[in-house]
N, C-alpha and C positions, 0 to 999 in steps of 0.2 A: 523379563529381557535383559539380556546384559547391555551395559552402557559404556561408554568410552570415560574413564575417569577424570573428574576434574582435579584440579590442585587443592589440596586441604588447605582451608584457611591458616593454619598454623605453619605449613611447610616454607622453607626459605625459598624465595622467588628468583629463580635465574636472571641473569643479566638481560639475556635475549628477551625474556618474556615482559621485562620492564618497558625495552624497545618496542616490541610488538604494540604494548598497552599504550603507549606514547603515540605511536602510528594510528591507532584506533581512535585516540582522543583528538588528534591533529584532524583526523577525518571527519570526526562529527563536528568539530569546530567550524572546518571550511564549507560543510554543507549549505547551512542557510544562506551562504553569501554567492553561491551558485556562480564562481567566477570562470567565465569563459574562456578558455585557451584558444583552441582550433575547432572548429565546427561543432560536434556534440562533446568535444573532450573538455572536461572541467578541470580546476586546478586539483581537487581531492581525488582525481581519478589517477594523479602522479604516483600516489600512495599503493597503487594495487600491486606492484612488484614486490612491495612488502609484505602485503598480505599472502600472496603466492609464495613466497619465501619462507613465511610462518606455517603456513598450510603444510607445506614439504618437509620443512625442519621437525614440526610435531610429531608428524608421521603416523596418527592414528587411523591407518587407512581401511582398517576393519569395518570401520562405521560406514563404509559405502557399500558395505554388503548387506547391512540391516536396514529395517524399516526405521525411520521414513528415508533416511538420504540414500537408502538403494534406488528408491522410486525416482528420485532427483537423478541420480547416475542414469538410470533407463531412459528418461525423458531427454537428457543431452544426448546421448547415445542414439536414439532415433532421431532426434533434432538433426545431429550430423549427418546421419544417412540421407534424410530428406533433402537436407541443403545440397550435398553431392548429386543426386538423382536430378534435381532441377535447377541445379548453380545457372544462373543466367545474369551474372552482375554484382557487382559491390553490395547491392543491397541485402541481398541473400546473406553472403559471408558477414555482413555486419549485424543482421538478425541474430546469427547463432552466435557471435562475440558477444553481444547483449545480455544475452541468456546465461553463458557462461562467465561473465564478469558477475551478474547478480547472483549465481550461484557462489563465485569465490566470497562474495560479501557475506554471505549467509554462513558458510562454512567457518571463515574468519572469525567473525563476530560471536558465533557458538562455542567458539572455544578461548575466547577473550573476555575473563571475567572483571567488569568495571567497577568499582566500589560503590555503593548505594548512594555515598554523599556526592561523588562526581557526578552521577546520573542526575541527582537533583539538582546539584550545580548546575548543569547542562539546562537541564528544562526550566529552571530560573531565568538563567542567562538569554535563552532563546525567546522566553516569554517577554522579558524584558526588551529586547532587541527588538520585537514585532510591534510591542506598545508604543516605542519610542519612534520608531519608524512611521507607525500608521498615525500618530498624533503629529509628526513633523508632516505627513504628507496631507492631512486633514487641514491643518493650519495653513499650507503653501498651496493647497489645490493640485498636488503633486500626483495624484492619482493617473495612470496614464488609461486612457480611452480605449477600448475595443471598437473600432469603426464597425466591424460585421453587425454589432447590437443597435448601433445608433439609427435612430427612426423607426425601428420595429416596435414589435409589442415586447421583445425582451429590453428594451432601452434602458430600464433600469439596473442592467447587469453591465451596462458599458464601461462605469466607474467603479472599479473593484481594487482592494488591496492584494498584493502579489509579492511583497517582500521585494527581494532581488531575483524572483523566478519570472520566466518569460510568460506564465499565464497563472491566474489565481488559482486553477485546478491544482497545479502543481505545487503552489505554496501550501494550499489547502491538505493536500495527502501528505507533504513533508510534516505539519506541524504535529501530526499523529505522534510522531518519533519523540519531539520532546515532551510530550503528553505522558507517553509511556514509560518514558525514563523518570520523570516527576513522580509518576506512581510506584516506580519500583523503589523510590527512595523512602517510601512509608515503611515502618516497622513491618519486618518480616512475620510471616503467620506465627511463628514460636513465640514471637514478643508481642502476640496480639492482646495479652490481657496487663500488660506492663505498660500503664499510662495511657491507656485507651478508653477514656472515658468516653460517652455520648458525645460531649462537647467538644472533645479533642478529635474524635472523628470526623465529625462535620466539619470542624475548622480544618483540619488537613487537606479531605477531599475539595472543600471549598476553595482550597489554595491552588490544588492541581487543576479544577476545573476552572479557575480563572485564566489559565492559559487557554482556553478554547476562545476567550473574548474576541481576539483578535479575527479568529475564524470568520466571525459574523460579517465582518467586511470583505472577506473573500467571495460571500454569497454563492458558494460552491457546495454541490452536493457532497464532496469528500469530508465535510465535517463529520459525516458519520464516522469515518476511521478514526478520529480522535475521541468521538463521544462514546464509540462502544466500550473502550478498556476503562474509562472512567465509569460506565454503568456496571460493568463487572465488578471493578473495585468497591464500588458503592454498595453491590449487593452483599458483598462479605462484610464490610466495615460500619456500615449502619446500624444502628441498634434495631430490634424487631426481631420476626419469625423469619428466621433464613431461606426456609422454601418459599415463603409468600414474598419476600424481596427479591429472590433469585426469578421468579416468576415473572414479578413486576419488571424488573430489568430486561429480560428477554422480550415480555410484551413491549414494553417501550422501544426497544430495539426492530422489531419488528415492524411495530406500527410507523416508526420513522422511516425504514427502508422501504415501506409499500408507498407513502406518501412520496419519496424521493423518487421512485421507480414510476410512479403515474407521470411525474413531470418529464419522463423520459418518453412514455408511451404515449402521451397526447400533448399537444400543443396547451398546455396547462392554463397559460395566461394569454388573455385578461381572464379573471375568475368571472363566473356566472352568477346571475341570481337567483337560480332554481338548481334543485338537486340534479346531479351530483356535483354542482358548482364549478366543473372545468370544462374547458372547450373539448369536445371528443367527435367534432366533425370530421377530423382527418387523424391519421395517427400522426406522432412526433417525427420531428425532424432527423432524430438520429436512426428511425426505422430506415430512412432511406439508403444509409451504409449497412445496417444491420440485413437488411433483404439481399443487398449485391454479395454482400460477403457471405451469406448463407448458400446462394446459389454457387458462388466460387468453390466453397466447400463441397459441394454435392454435385461439382462439374462432370466428373466421370469418377470411377474407383478410384485411380491413381490420386485424383485430388483428395479424395476422402481419406486414403491411406497415408499419404507423403505429403500433402498440402501442394500448393501450387509456387510457393516462394514469393517473397516479397517483389521482386522485379517482374514476375508475370502477373502478379495482381494488379501491380499499376498499369499495365497493358490491357487485362481483362475487365478491369472493373466499368469502365465506360460501355462497354457492351453489354454487359448485364445488368446495371443499374436501370430502375422503370422511370425514364425522363417525366411521363405524363404524371406518375405520382409525385415525383418531387416537385414539378411546379404547382401542382394541387396543393401539396403538404407545405411548401414555402410561402404561398399565397395567405395562409392563415397567419404566419409569422410576420407579414409585410416585408418579406426578404425575396421578391421577385428578382432582384437584380442580382443574385447568388445562385442563380440555377446552375448556371455553367459550372461554377466552382465544384457544386455538390455531385454534377453527373459527370465532371473529368475526372478525378479522383479524390477520394478522403480516406483516412484512416478509418479502421473498422469502429472506432468508438464502442468496443465490446471484447475484451479481453480473450474470451472463448473463441469466439469466431475468428479473431486476429490470429491466435495461436494454430488453431485448426487449418485455416488458408495458408500459413506459413510452413507449419511442421507437420500437419495432420491430425486426424481425430484421434489414434493412438497414442501418439506423444501429448495431445492435450488433455488424455485419460491420465496419463501416468503424471504429468504436472499436477494436476489439481489433487489427484490420488496422494502425491507427497504432501500437499498442504494439508489435507484432511486427515493424513496419518500423522503429520507433525503435532496439530492440534491434539489428536487423540493421545498421543505420548506426552505431551504435556500435562494434559489434564489427568493422566494415569499417575504420574510421576510425581506431579506437583499439585494436588488436587484443591490447594486453597489459592492464595492470590495469584501466582504466575499462572498456573493453569486455566483459572477461570478467565484470567485477561486474555490470555491466548486464544480461548474460546470465541470471547466476543470479539476480539480483534480480526479473527480470522473470518467470522461470519459476516463483519462488515465488509471485509476485503473482497468475498464472495459475491456479495450484492453490487458492490460498485464496480467489479469488473463486467457487470451487464451494460455498463455506460461509459466504460473507460479502458483503454488499453494500458492497465494498471501495473503489471507485474515488470515492466521495464525500468520502473521507478527504483533507483538505489535504496531509497530510504524504508521500502517496504520489505526488503531482505535483510537490512541492517537490524529492522525491528525483530524479524523473527530470529536472527542472531542473538540479539541482547537479551530478549524474552527465555532464548535455550540456555545461554549462559547464566543466567540471574537462577533460574529454576534449578539447574544442575548445582549452582554454587549453593543454594539454600539444602538440597539435599545432600551436598558433602557436607555442611555445616551442621546438620543433624545426626552424623552418624556419631555413634561413641568414640570417643577417644582411647586411643590404646598408647599404654607406656612402652 
């Protein structure tokens, strides 16, 4: 399959590309500070016009007619049609703008090749920032408390590390970005045997995994997003039988995903003394939202095909949520005082249902079809480090989408772009040089 050409590593770089790369670095640097400006607008979002100018200036528009990007364009087209069909307020326009913006991030970063040393430095810098912030907050008791969990069976989640983000889950999902960057700074597949003794492999992988340590203080399921690429890279780099290491890595990812999913499907805590050791008297509290959004998706043929939109979802949610089930479930968490909030309106906490109710099932199929096609392309073109990391990361994203509205997070799409550019850079560097 033909691909958009990446610049040769030895080719002179235009000044404009240096400027675009500087904008990419500035965006990465601002992300962990999450500086709020106005509503959902953040300081790093001010760089979006530069990214749009870069995409237009590069002009490689044929990529949008091929896989996987053609599926993303198809999704955005269907999402726009759905938005026009059920437009009922600013919230509907905003949802479309978010998806357009995240697509722009992917397209821009996928054609902006960042040096491995820069990526490695970024990973280490964010890791140091997390360590310093976490240690300071531990010393000063500065962790912000989440009142919703106080006095409940989930009281141990009231105090958690979240860096500068509004909640620990956003922090945990963001930390997958510096981990991926740190792993991309490891020697490429072509130099695998150059200086890669078993001891150095373990040491470098341990250093990358060290970035995961602050994640433990987030107590978030999204640790899966950062752990997955580490598992993928380890399956290639650690000494041993490759097939056995790969199977073991996938097994660990599957086991971790299942355990985390059980905490969503059931009121997992407090743990029980007998098998299967978790509370299964009712479904988990996220299922309150899930069932309401599933009913929204299947409300009628129009809702199934085009969604109902965010504005209508806010109106219809309270009429479709099962109030009796909500009271019964929340009683297991000792969260009886929050029934009104859960039955008034809640986000889907499931990206599949969130996308389907907003834009329709066909658009949702195209969006996840793009993600799967992207991973398949990465695996075929870069079967070593980048392709493996891409597959492991996407698998974790697909699982995490079962419990969070994840694809609106900017850094998820930045990771897709960074992995794409790194893979294409490896491919370009491996081509024979002609005089």
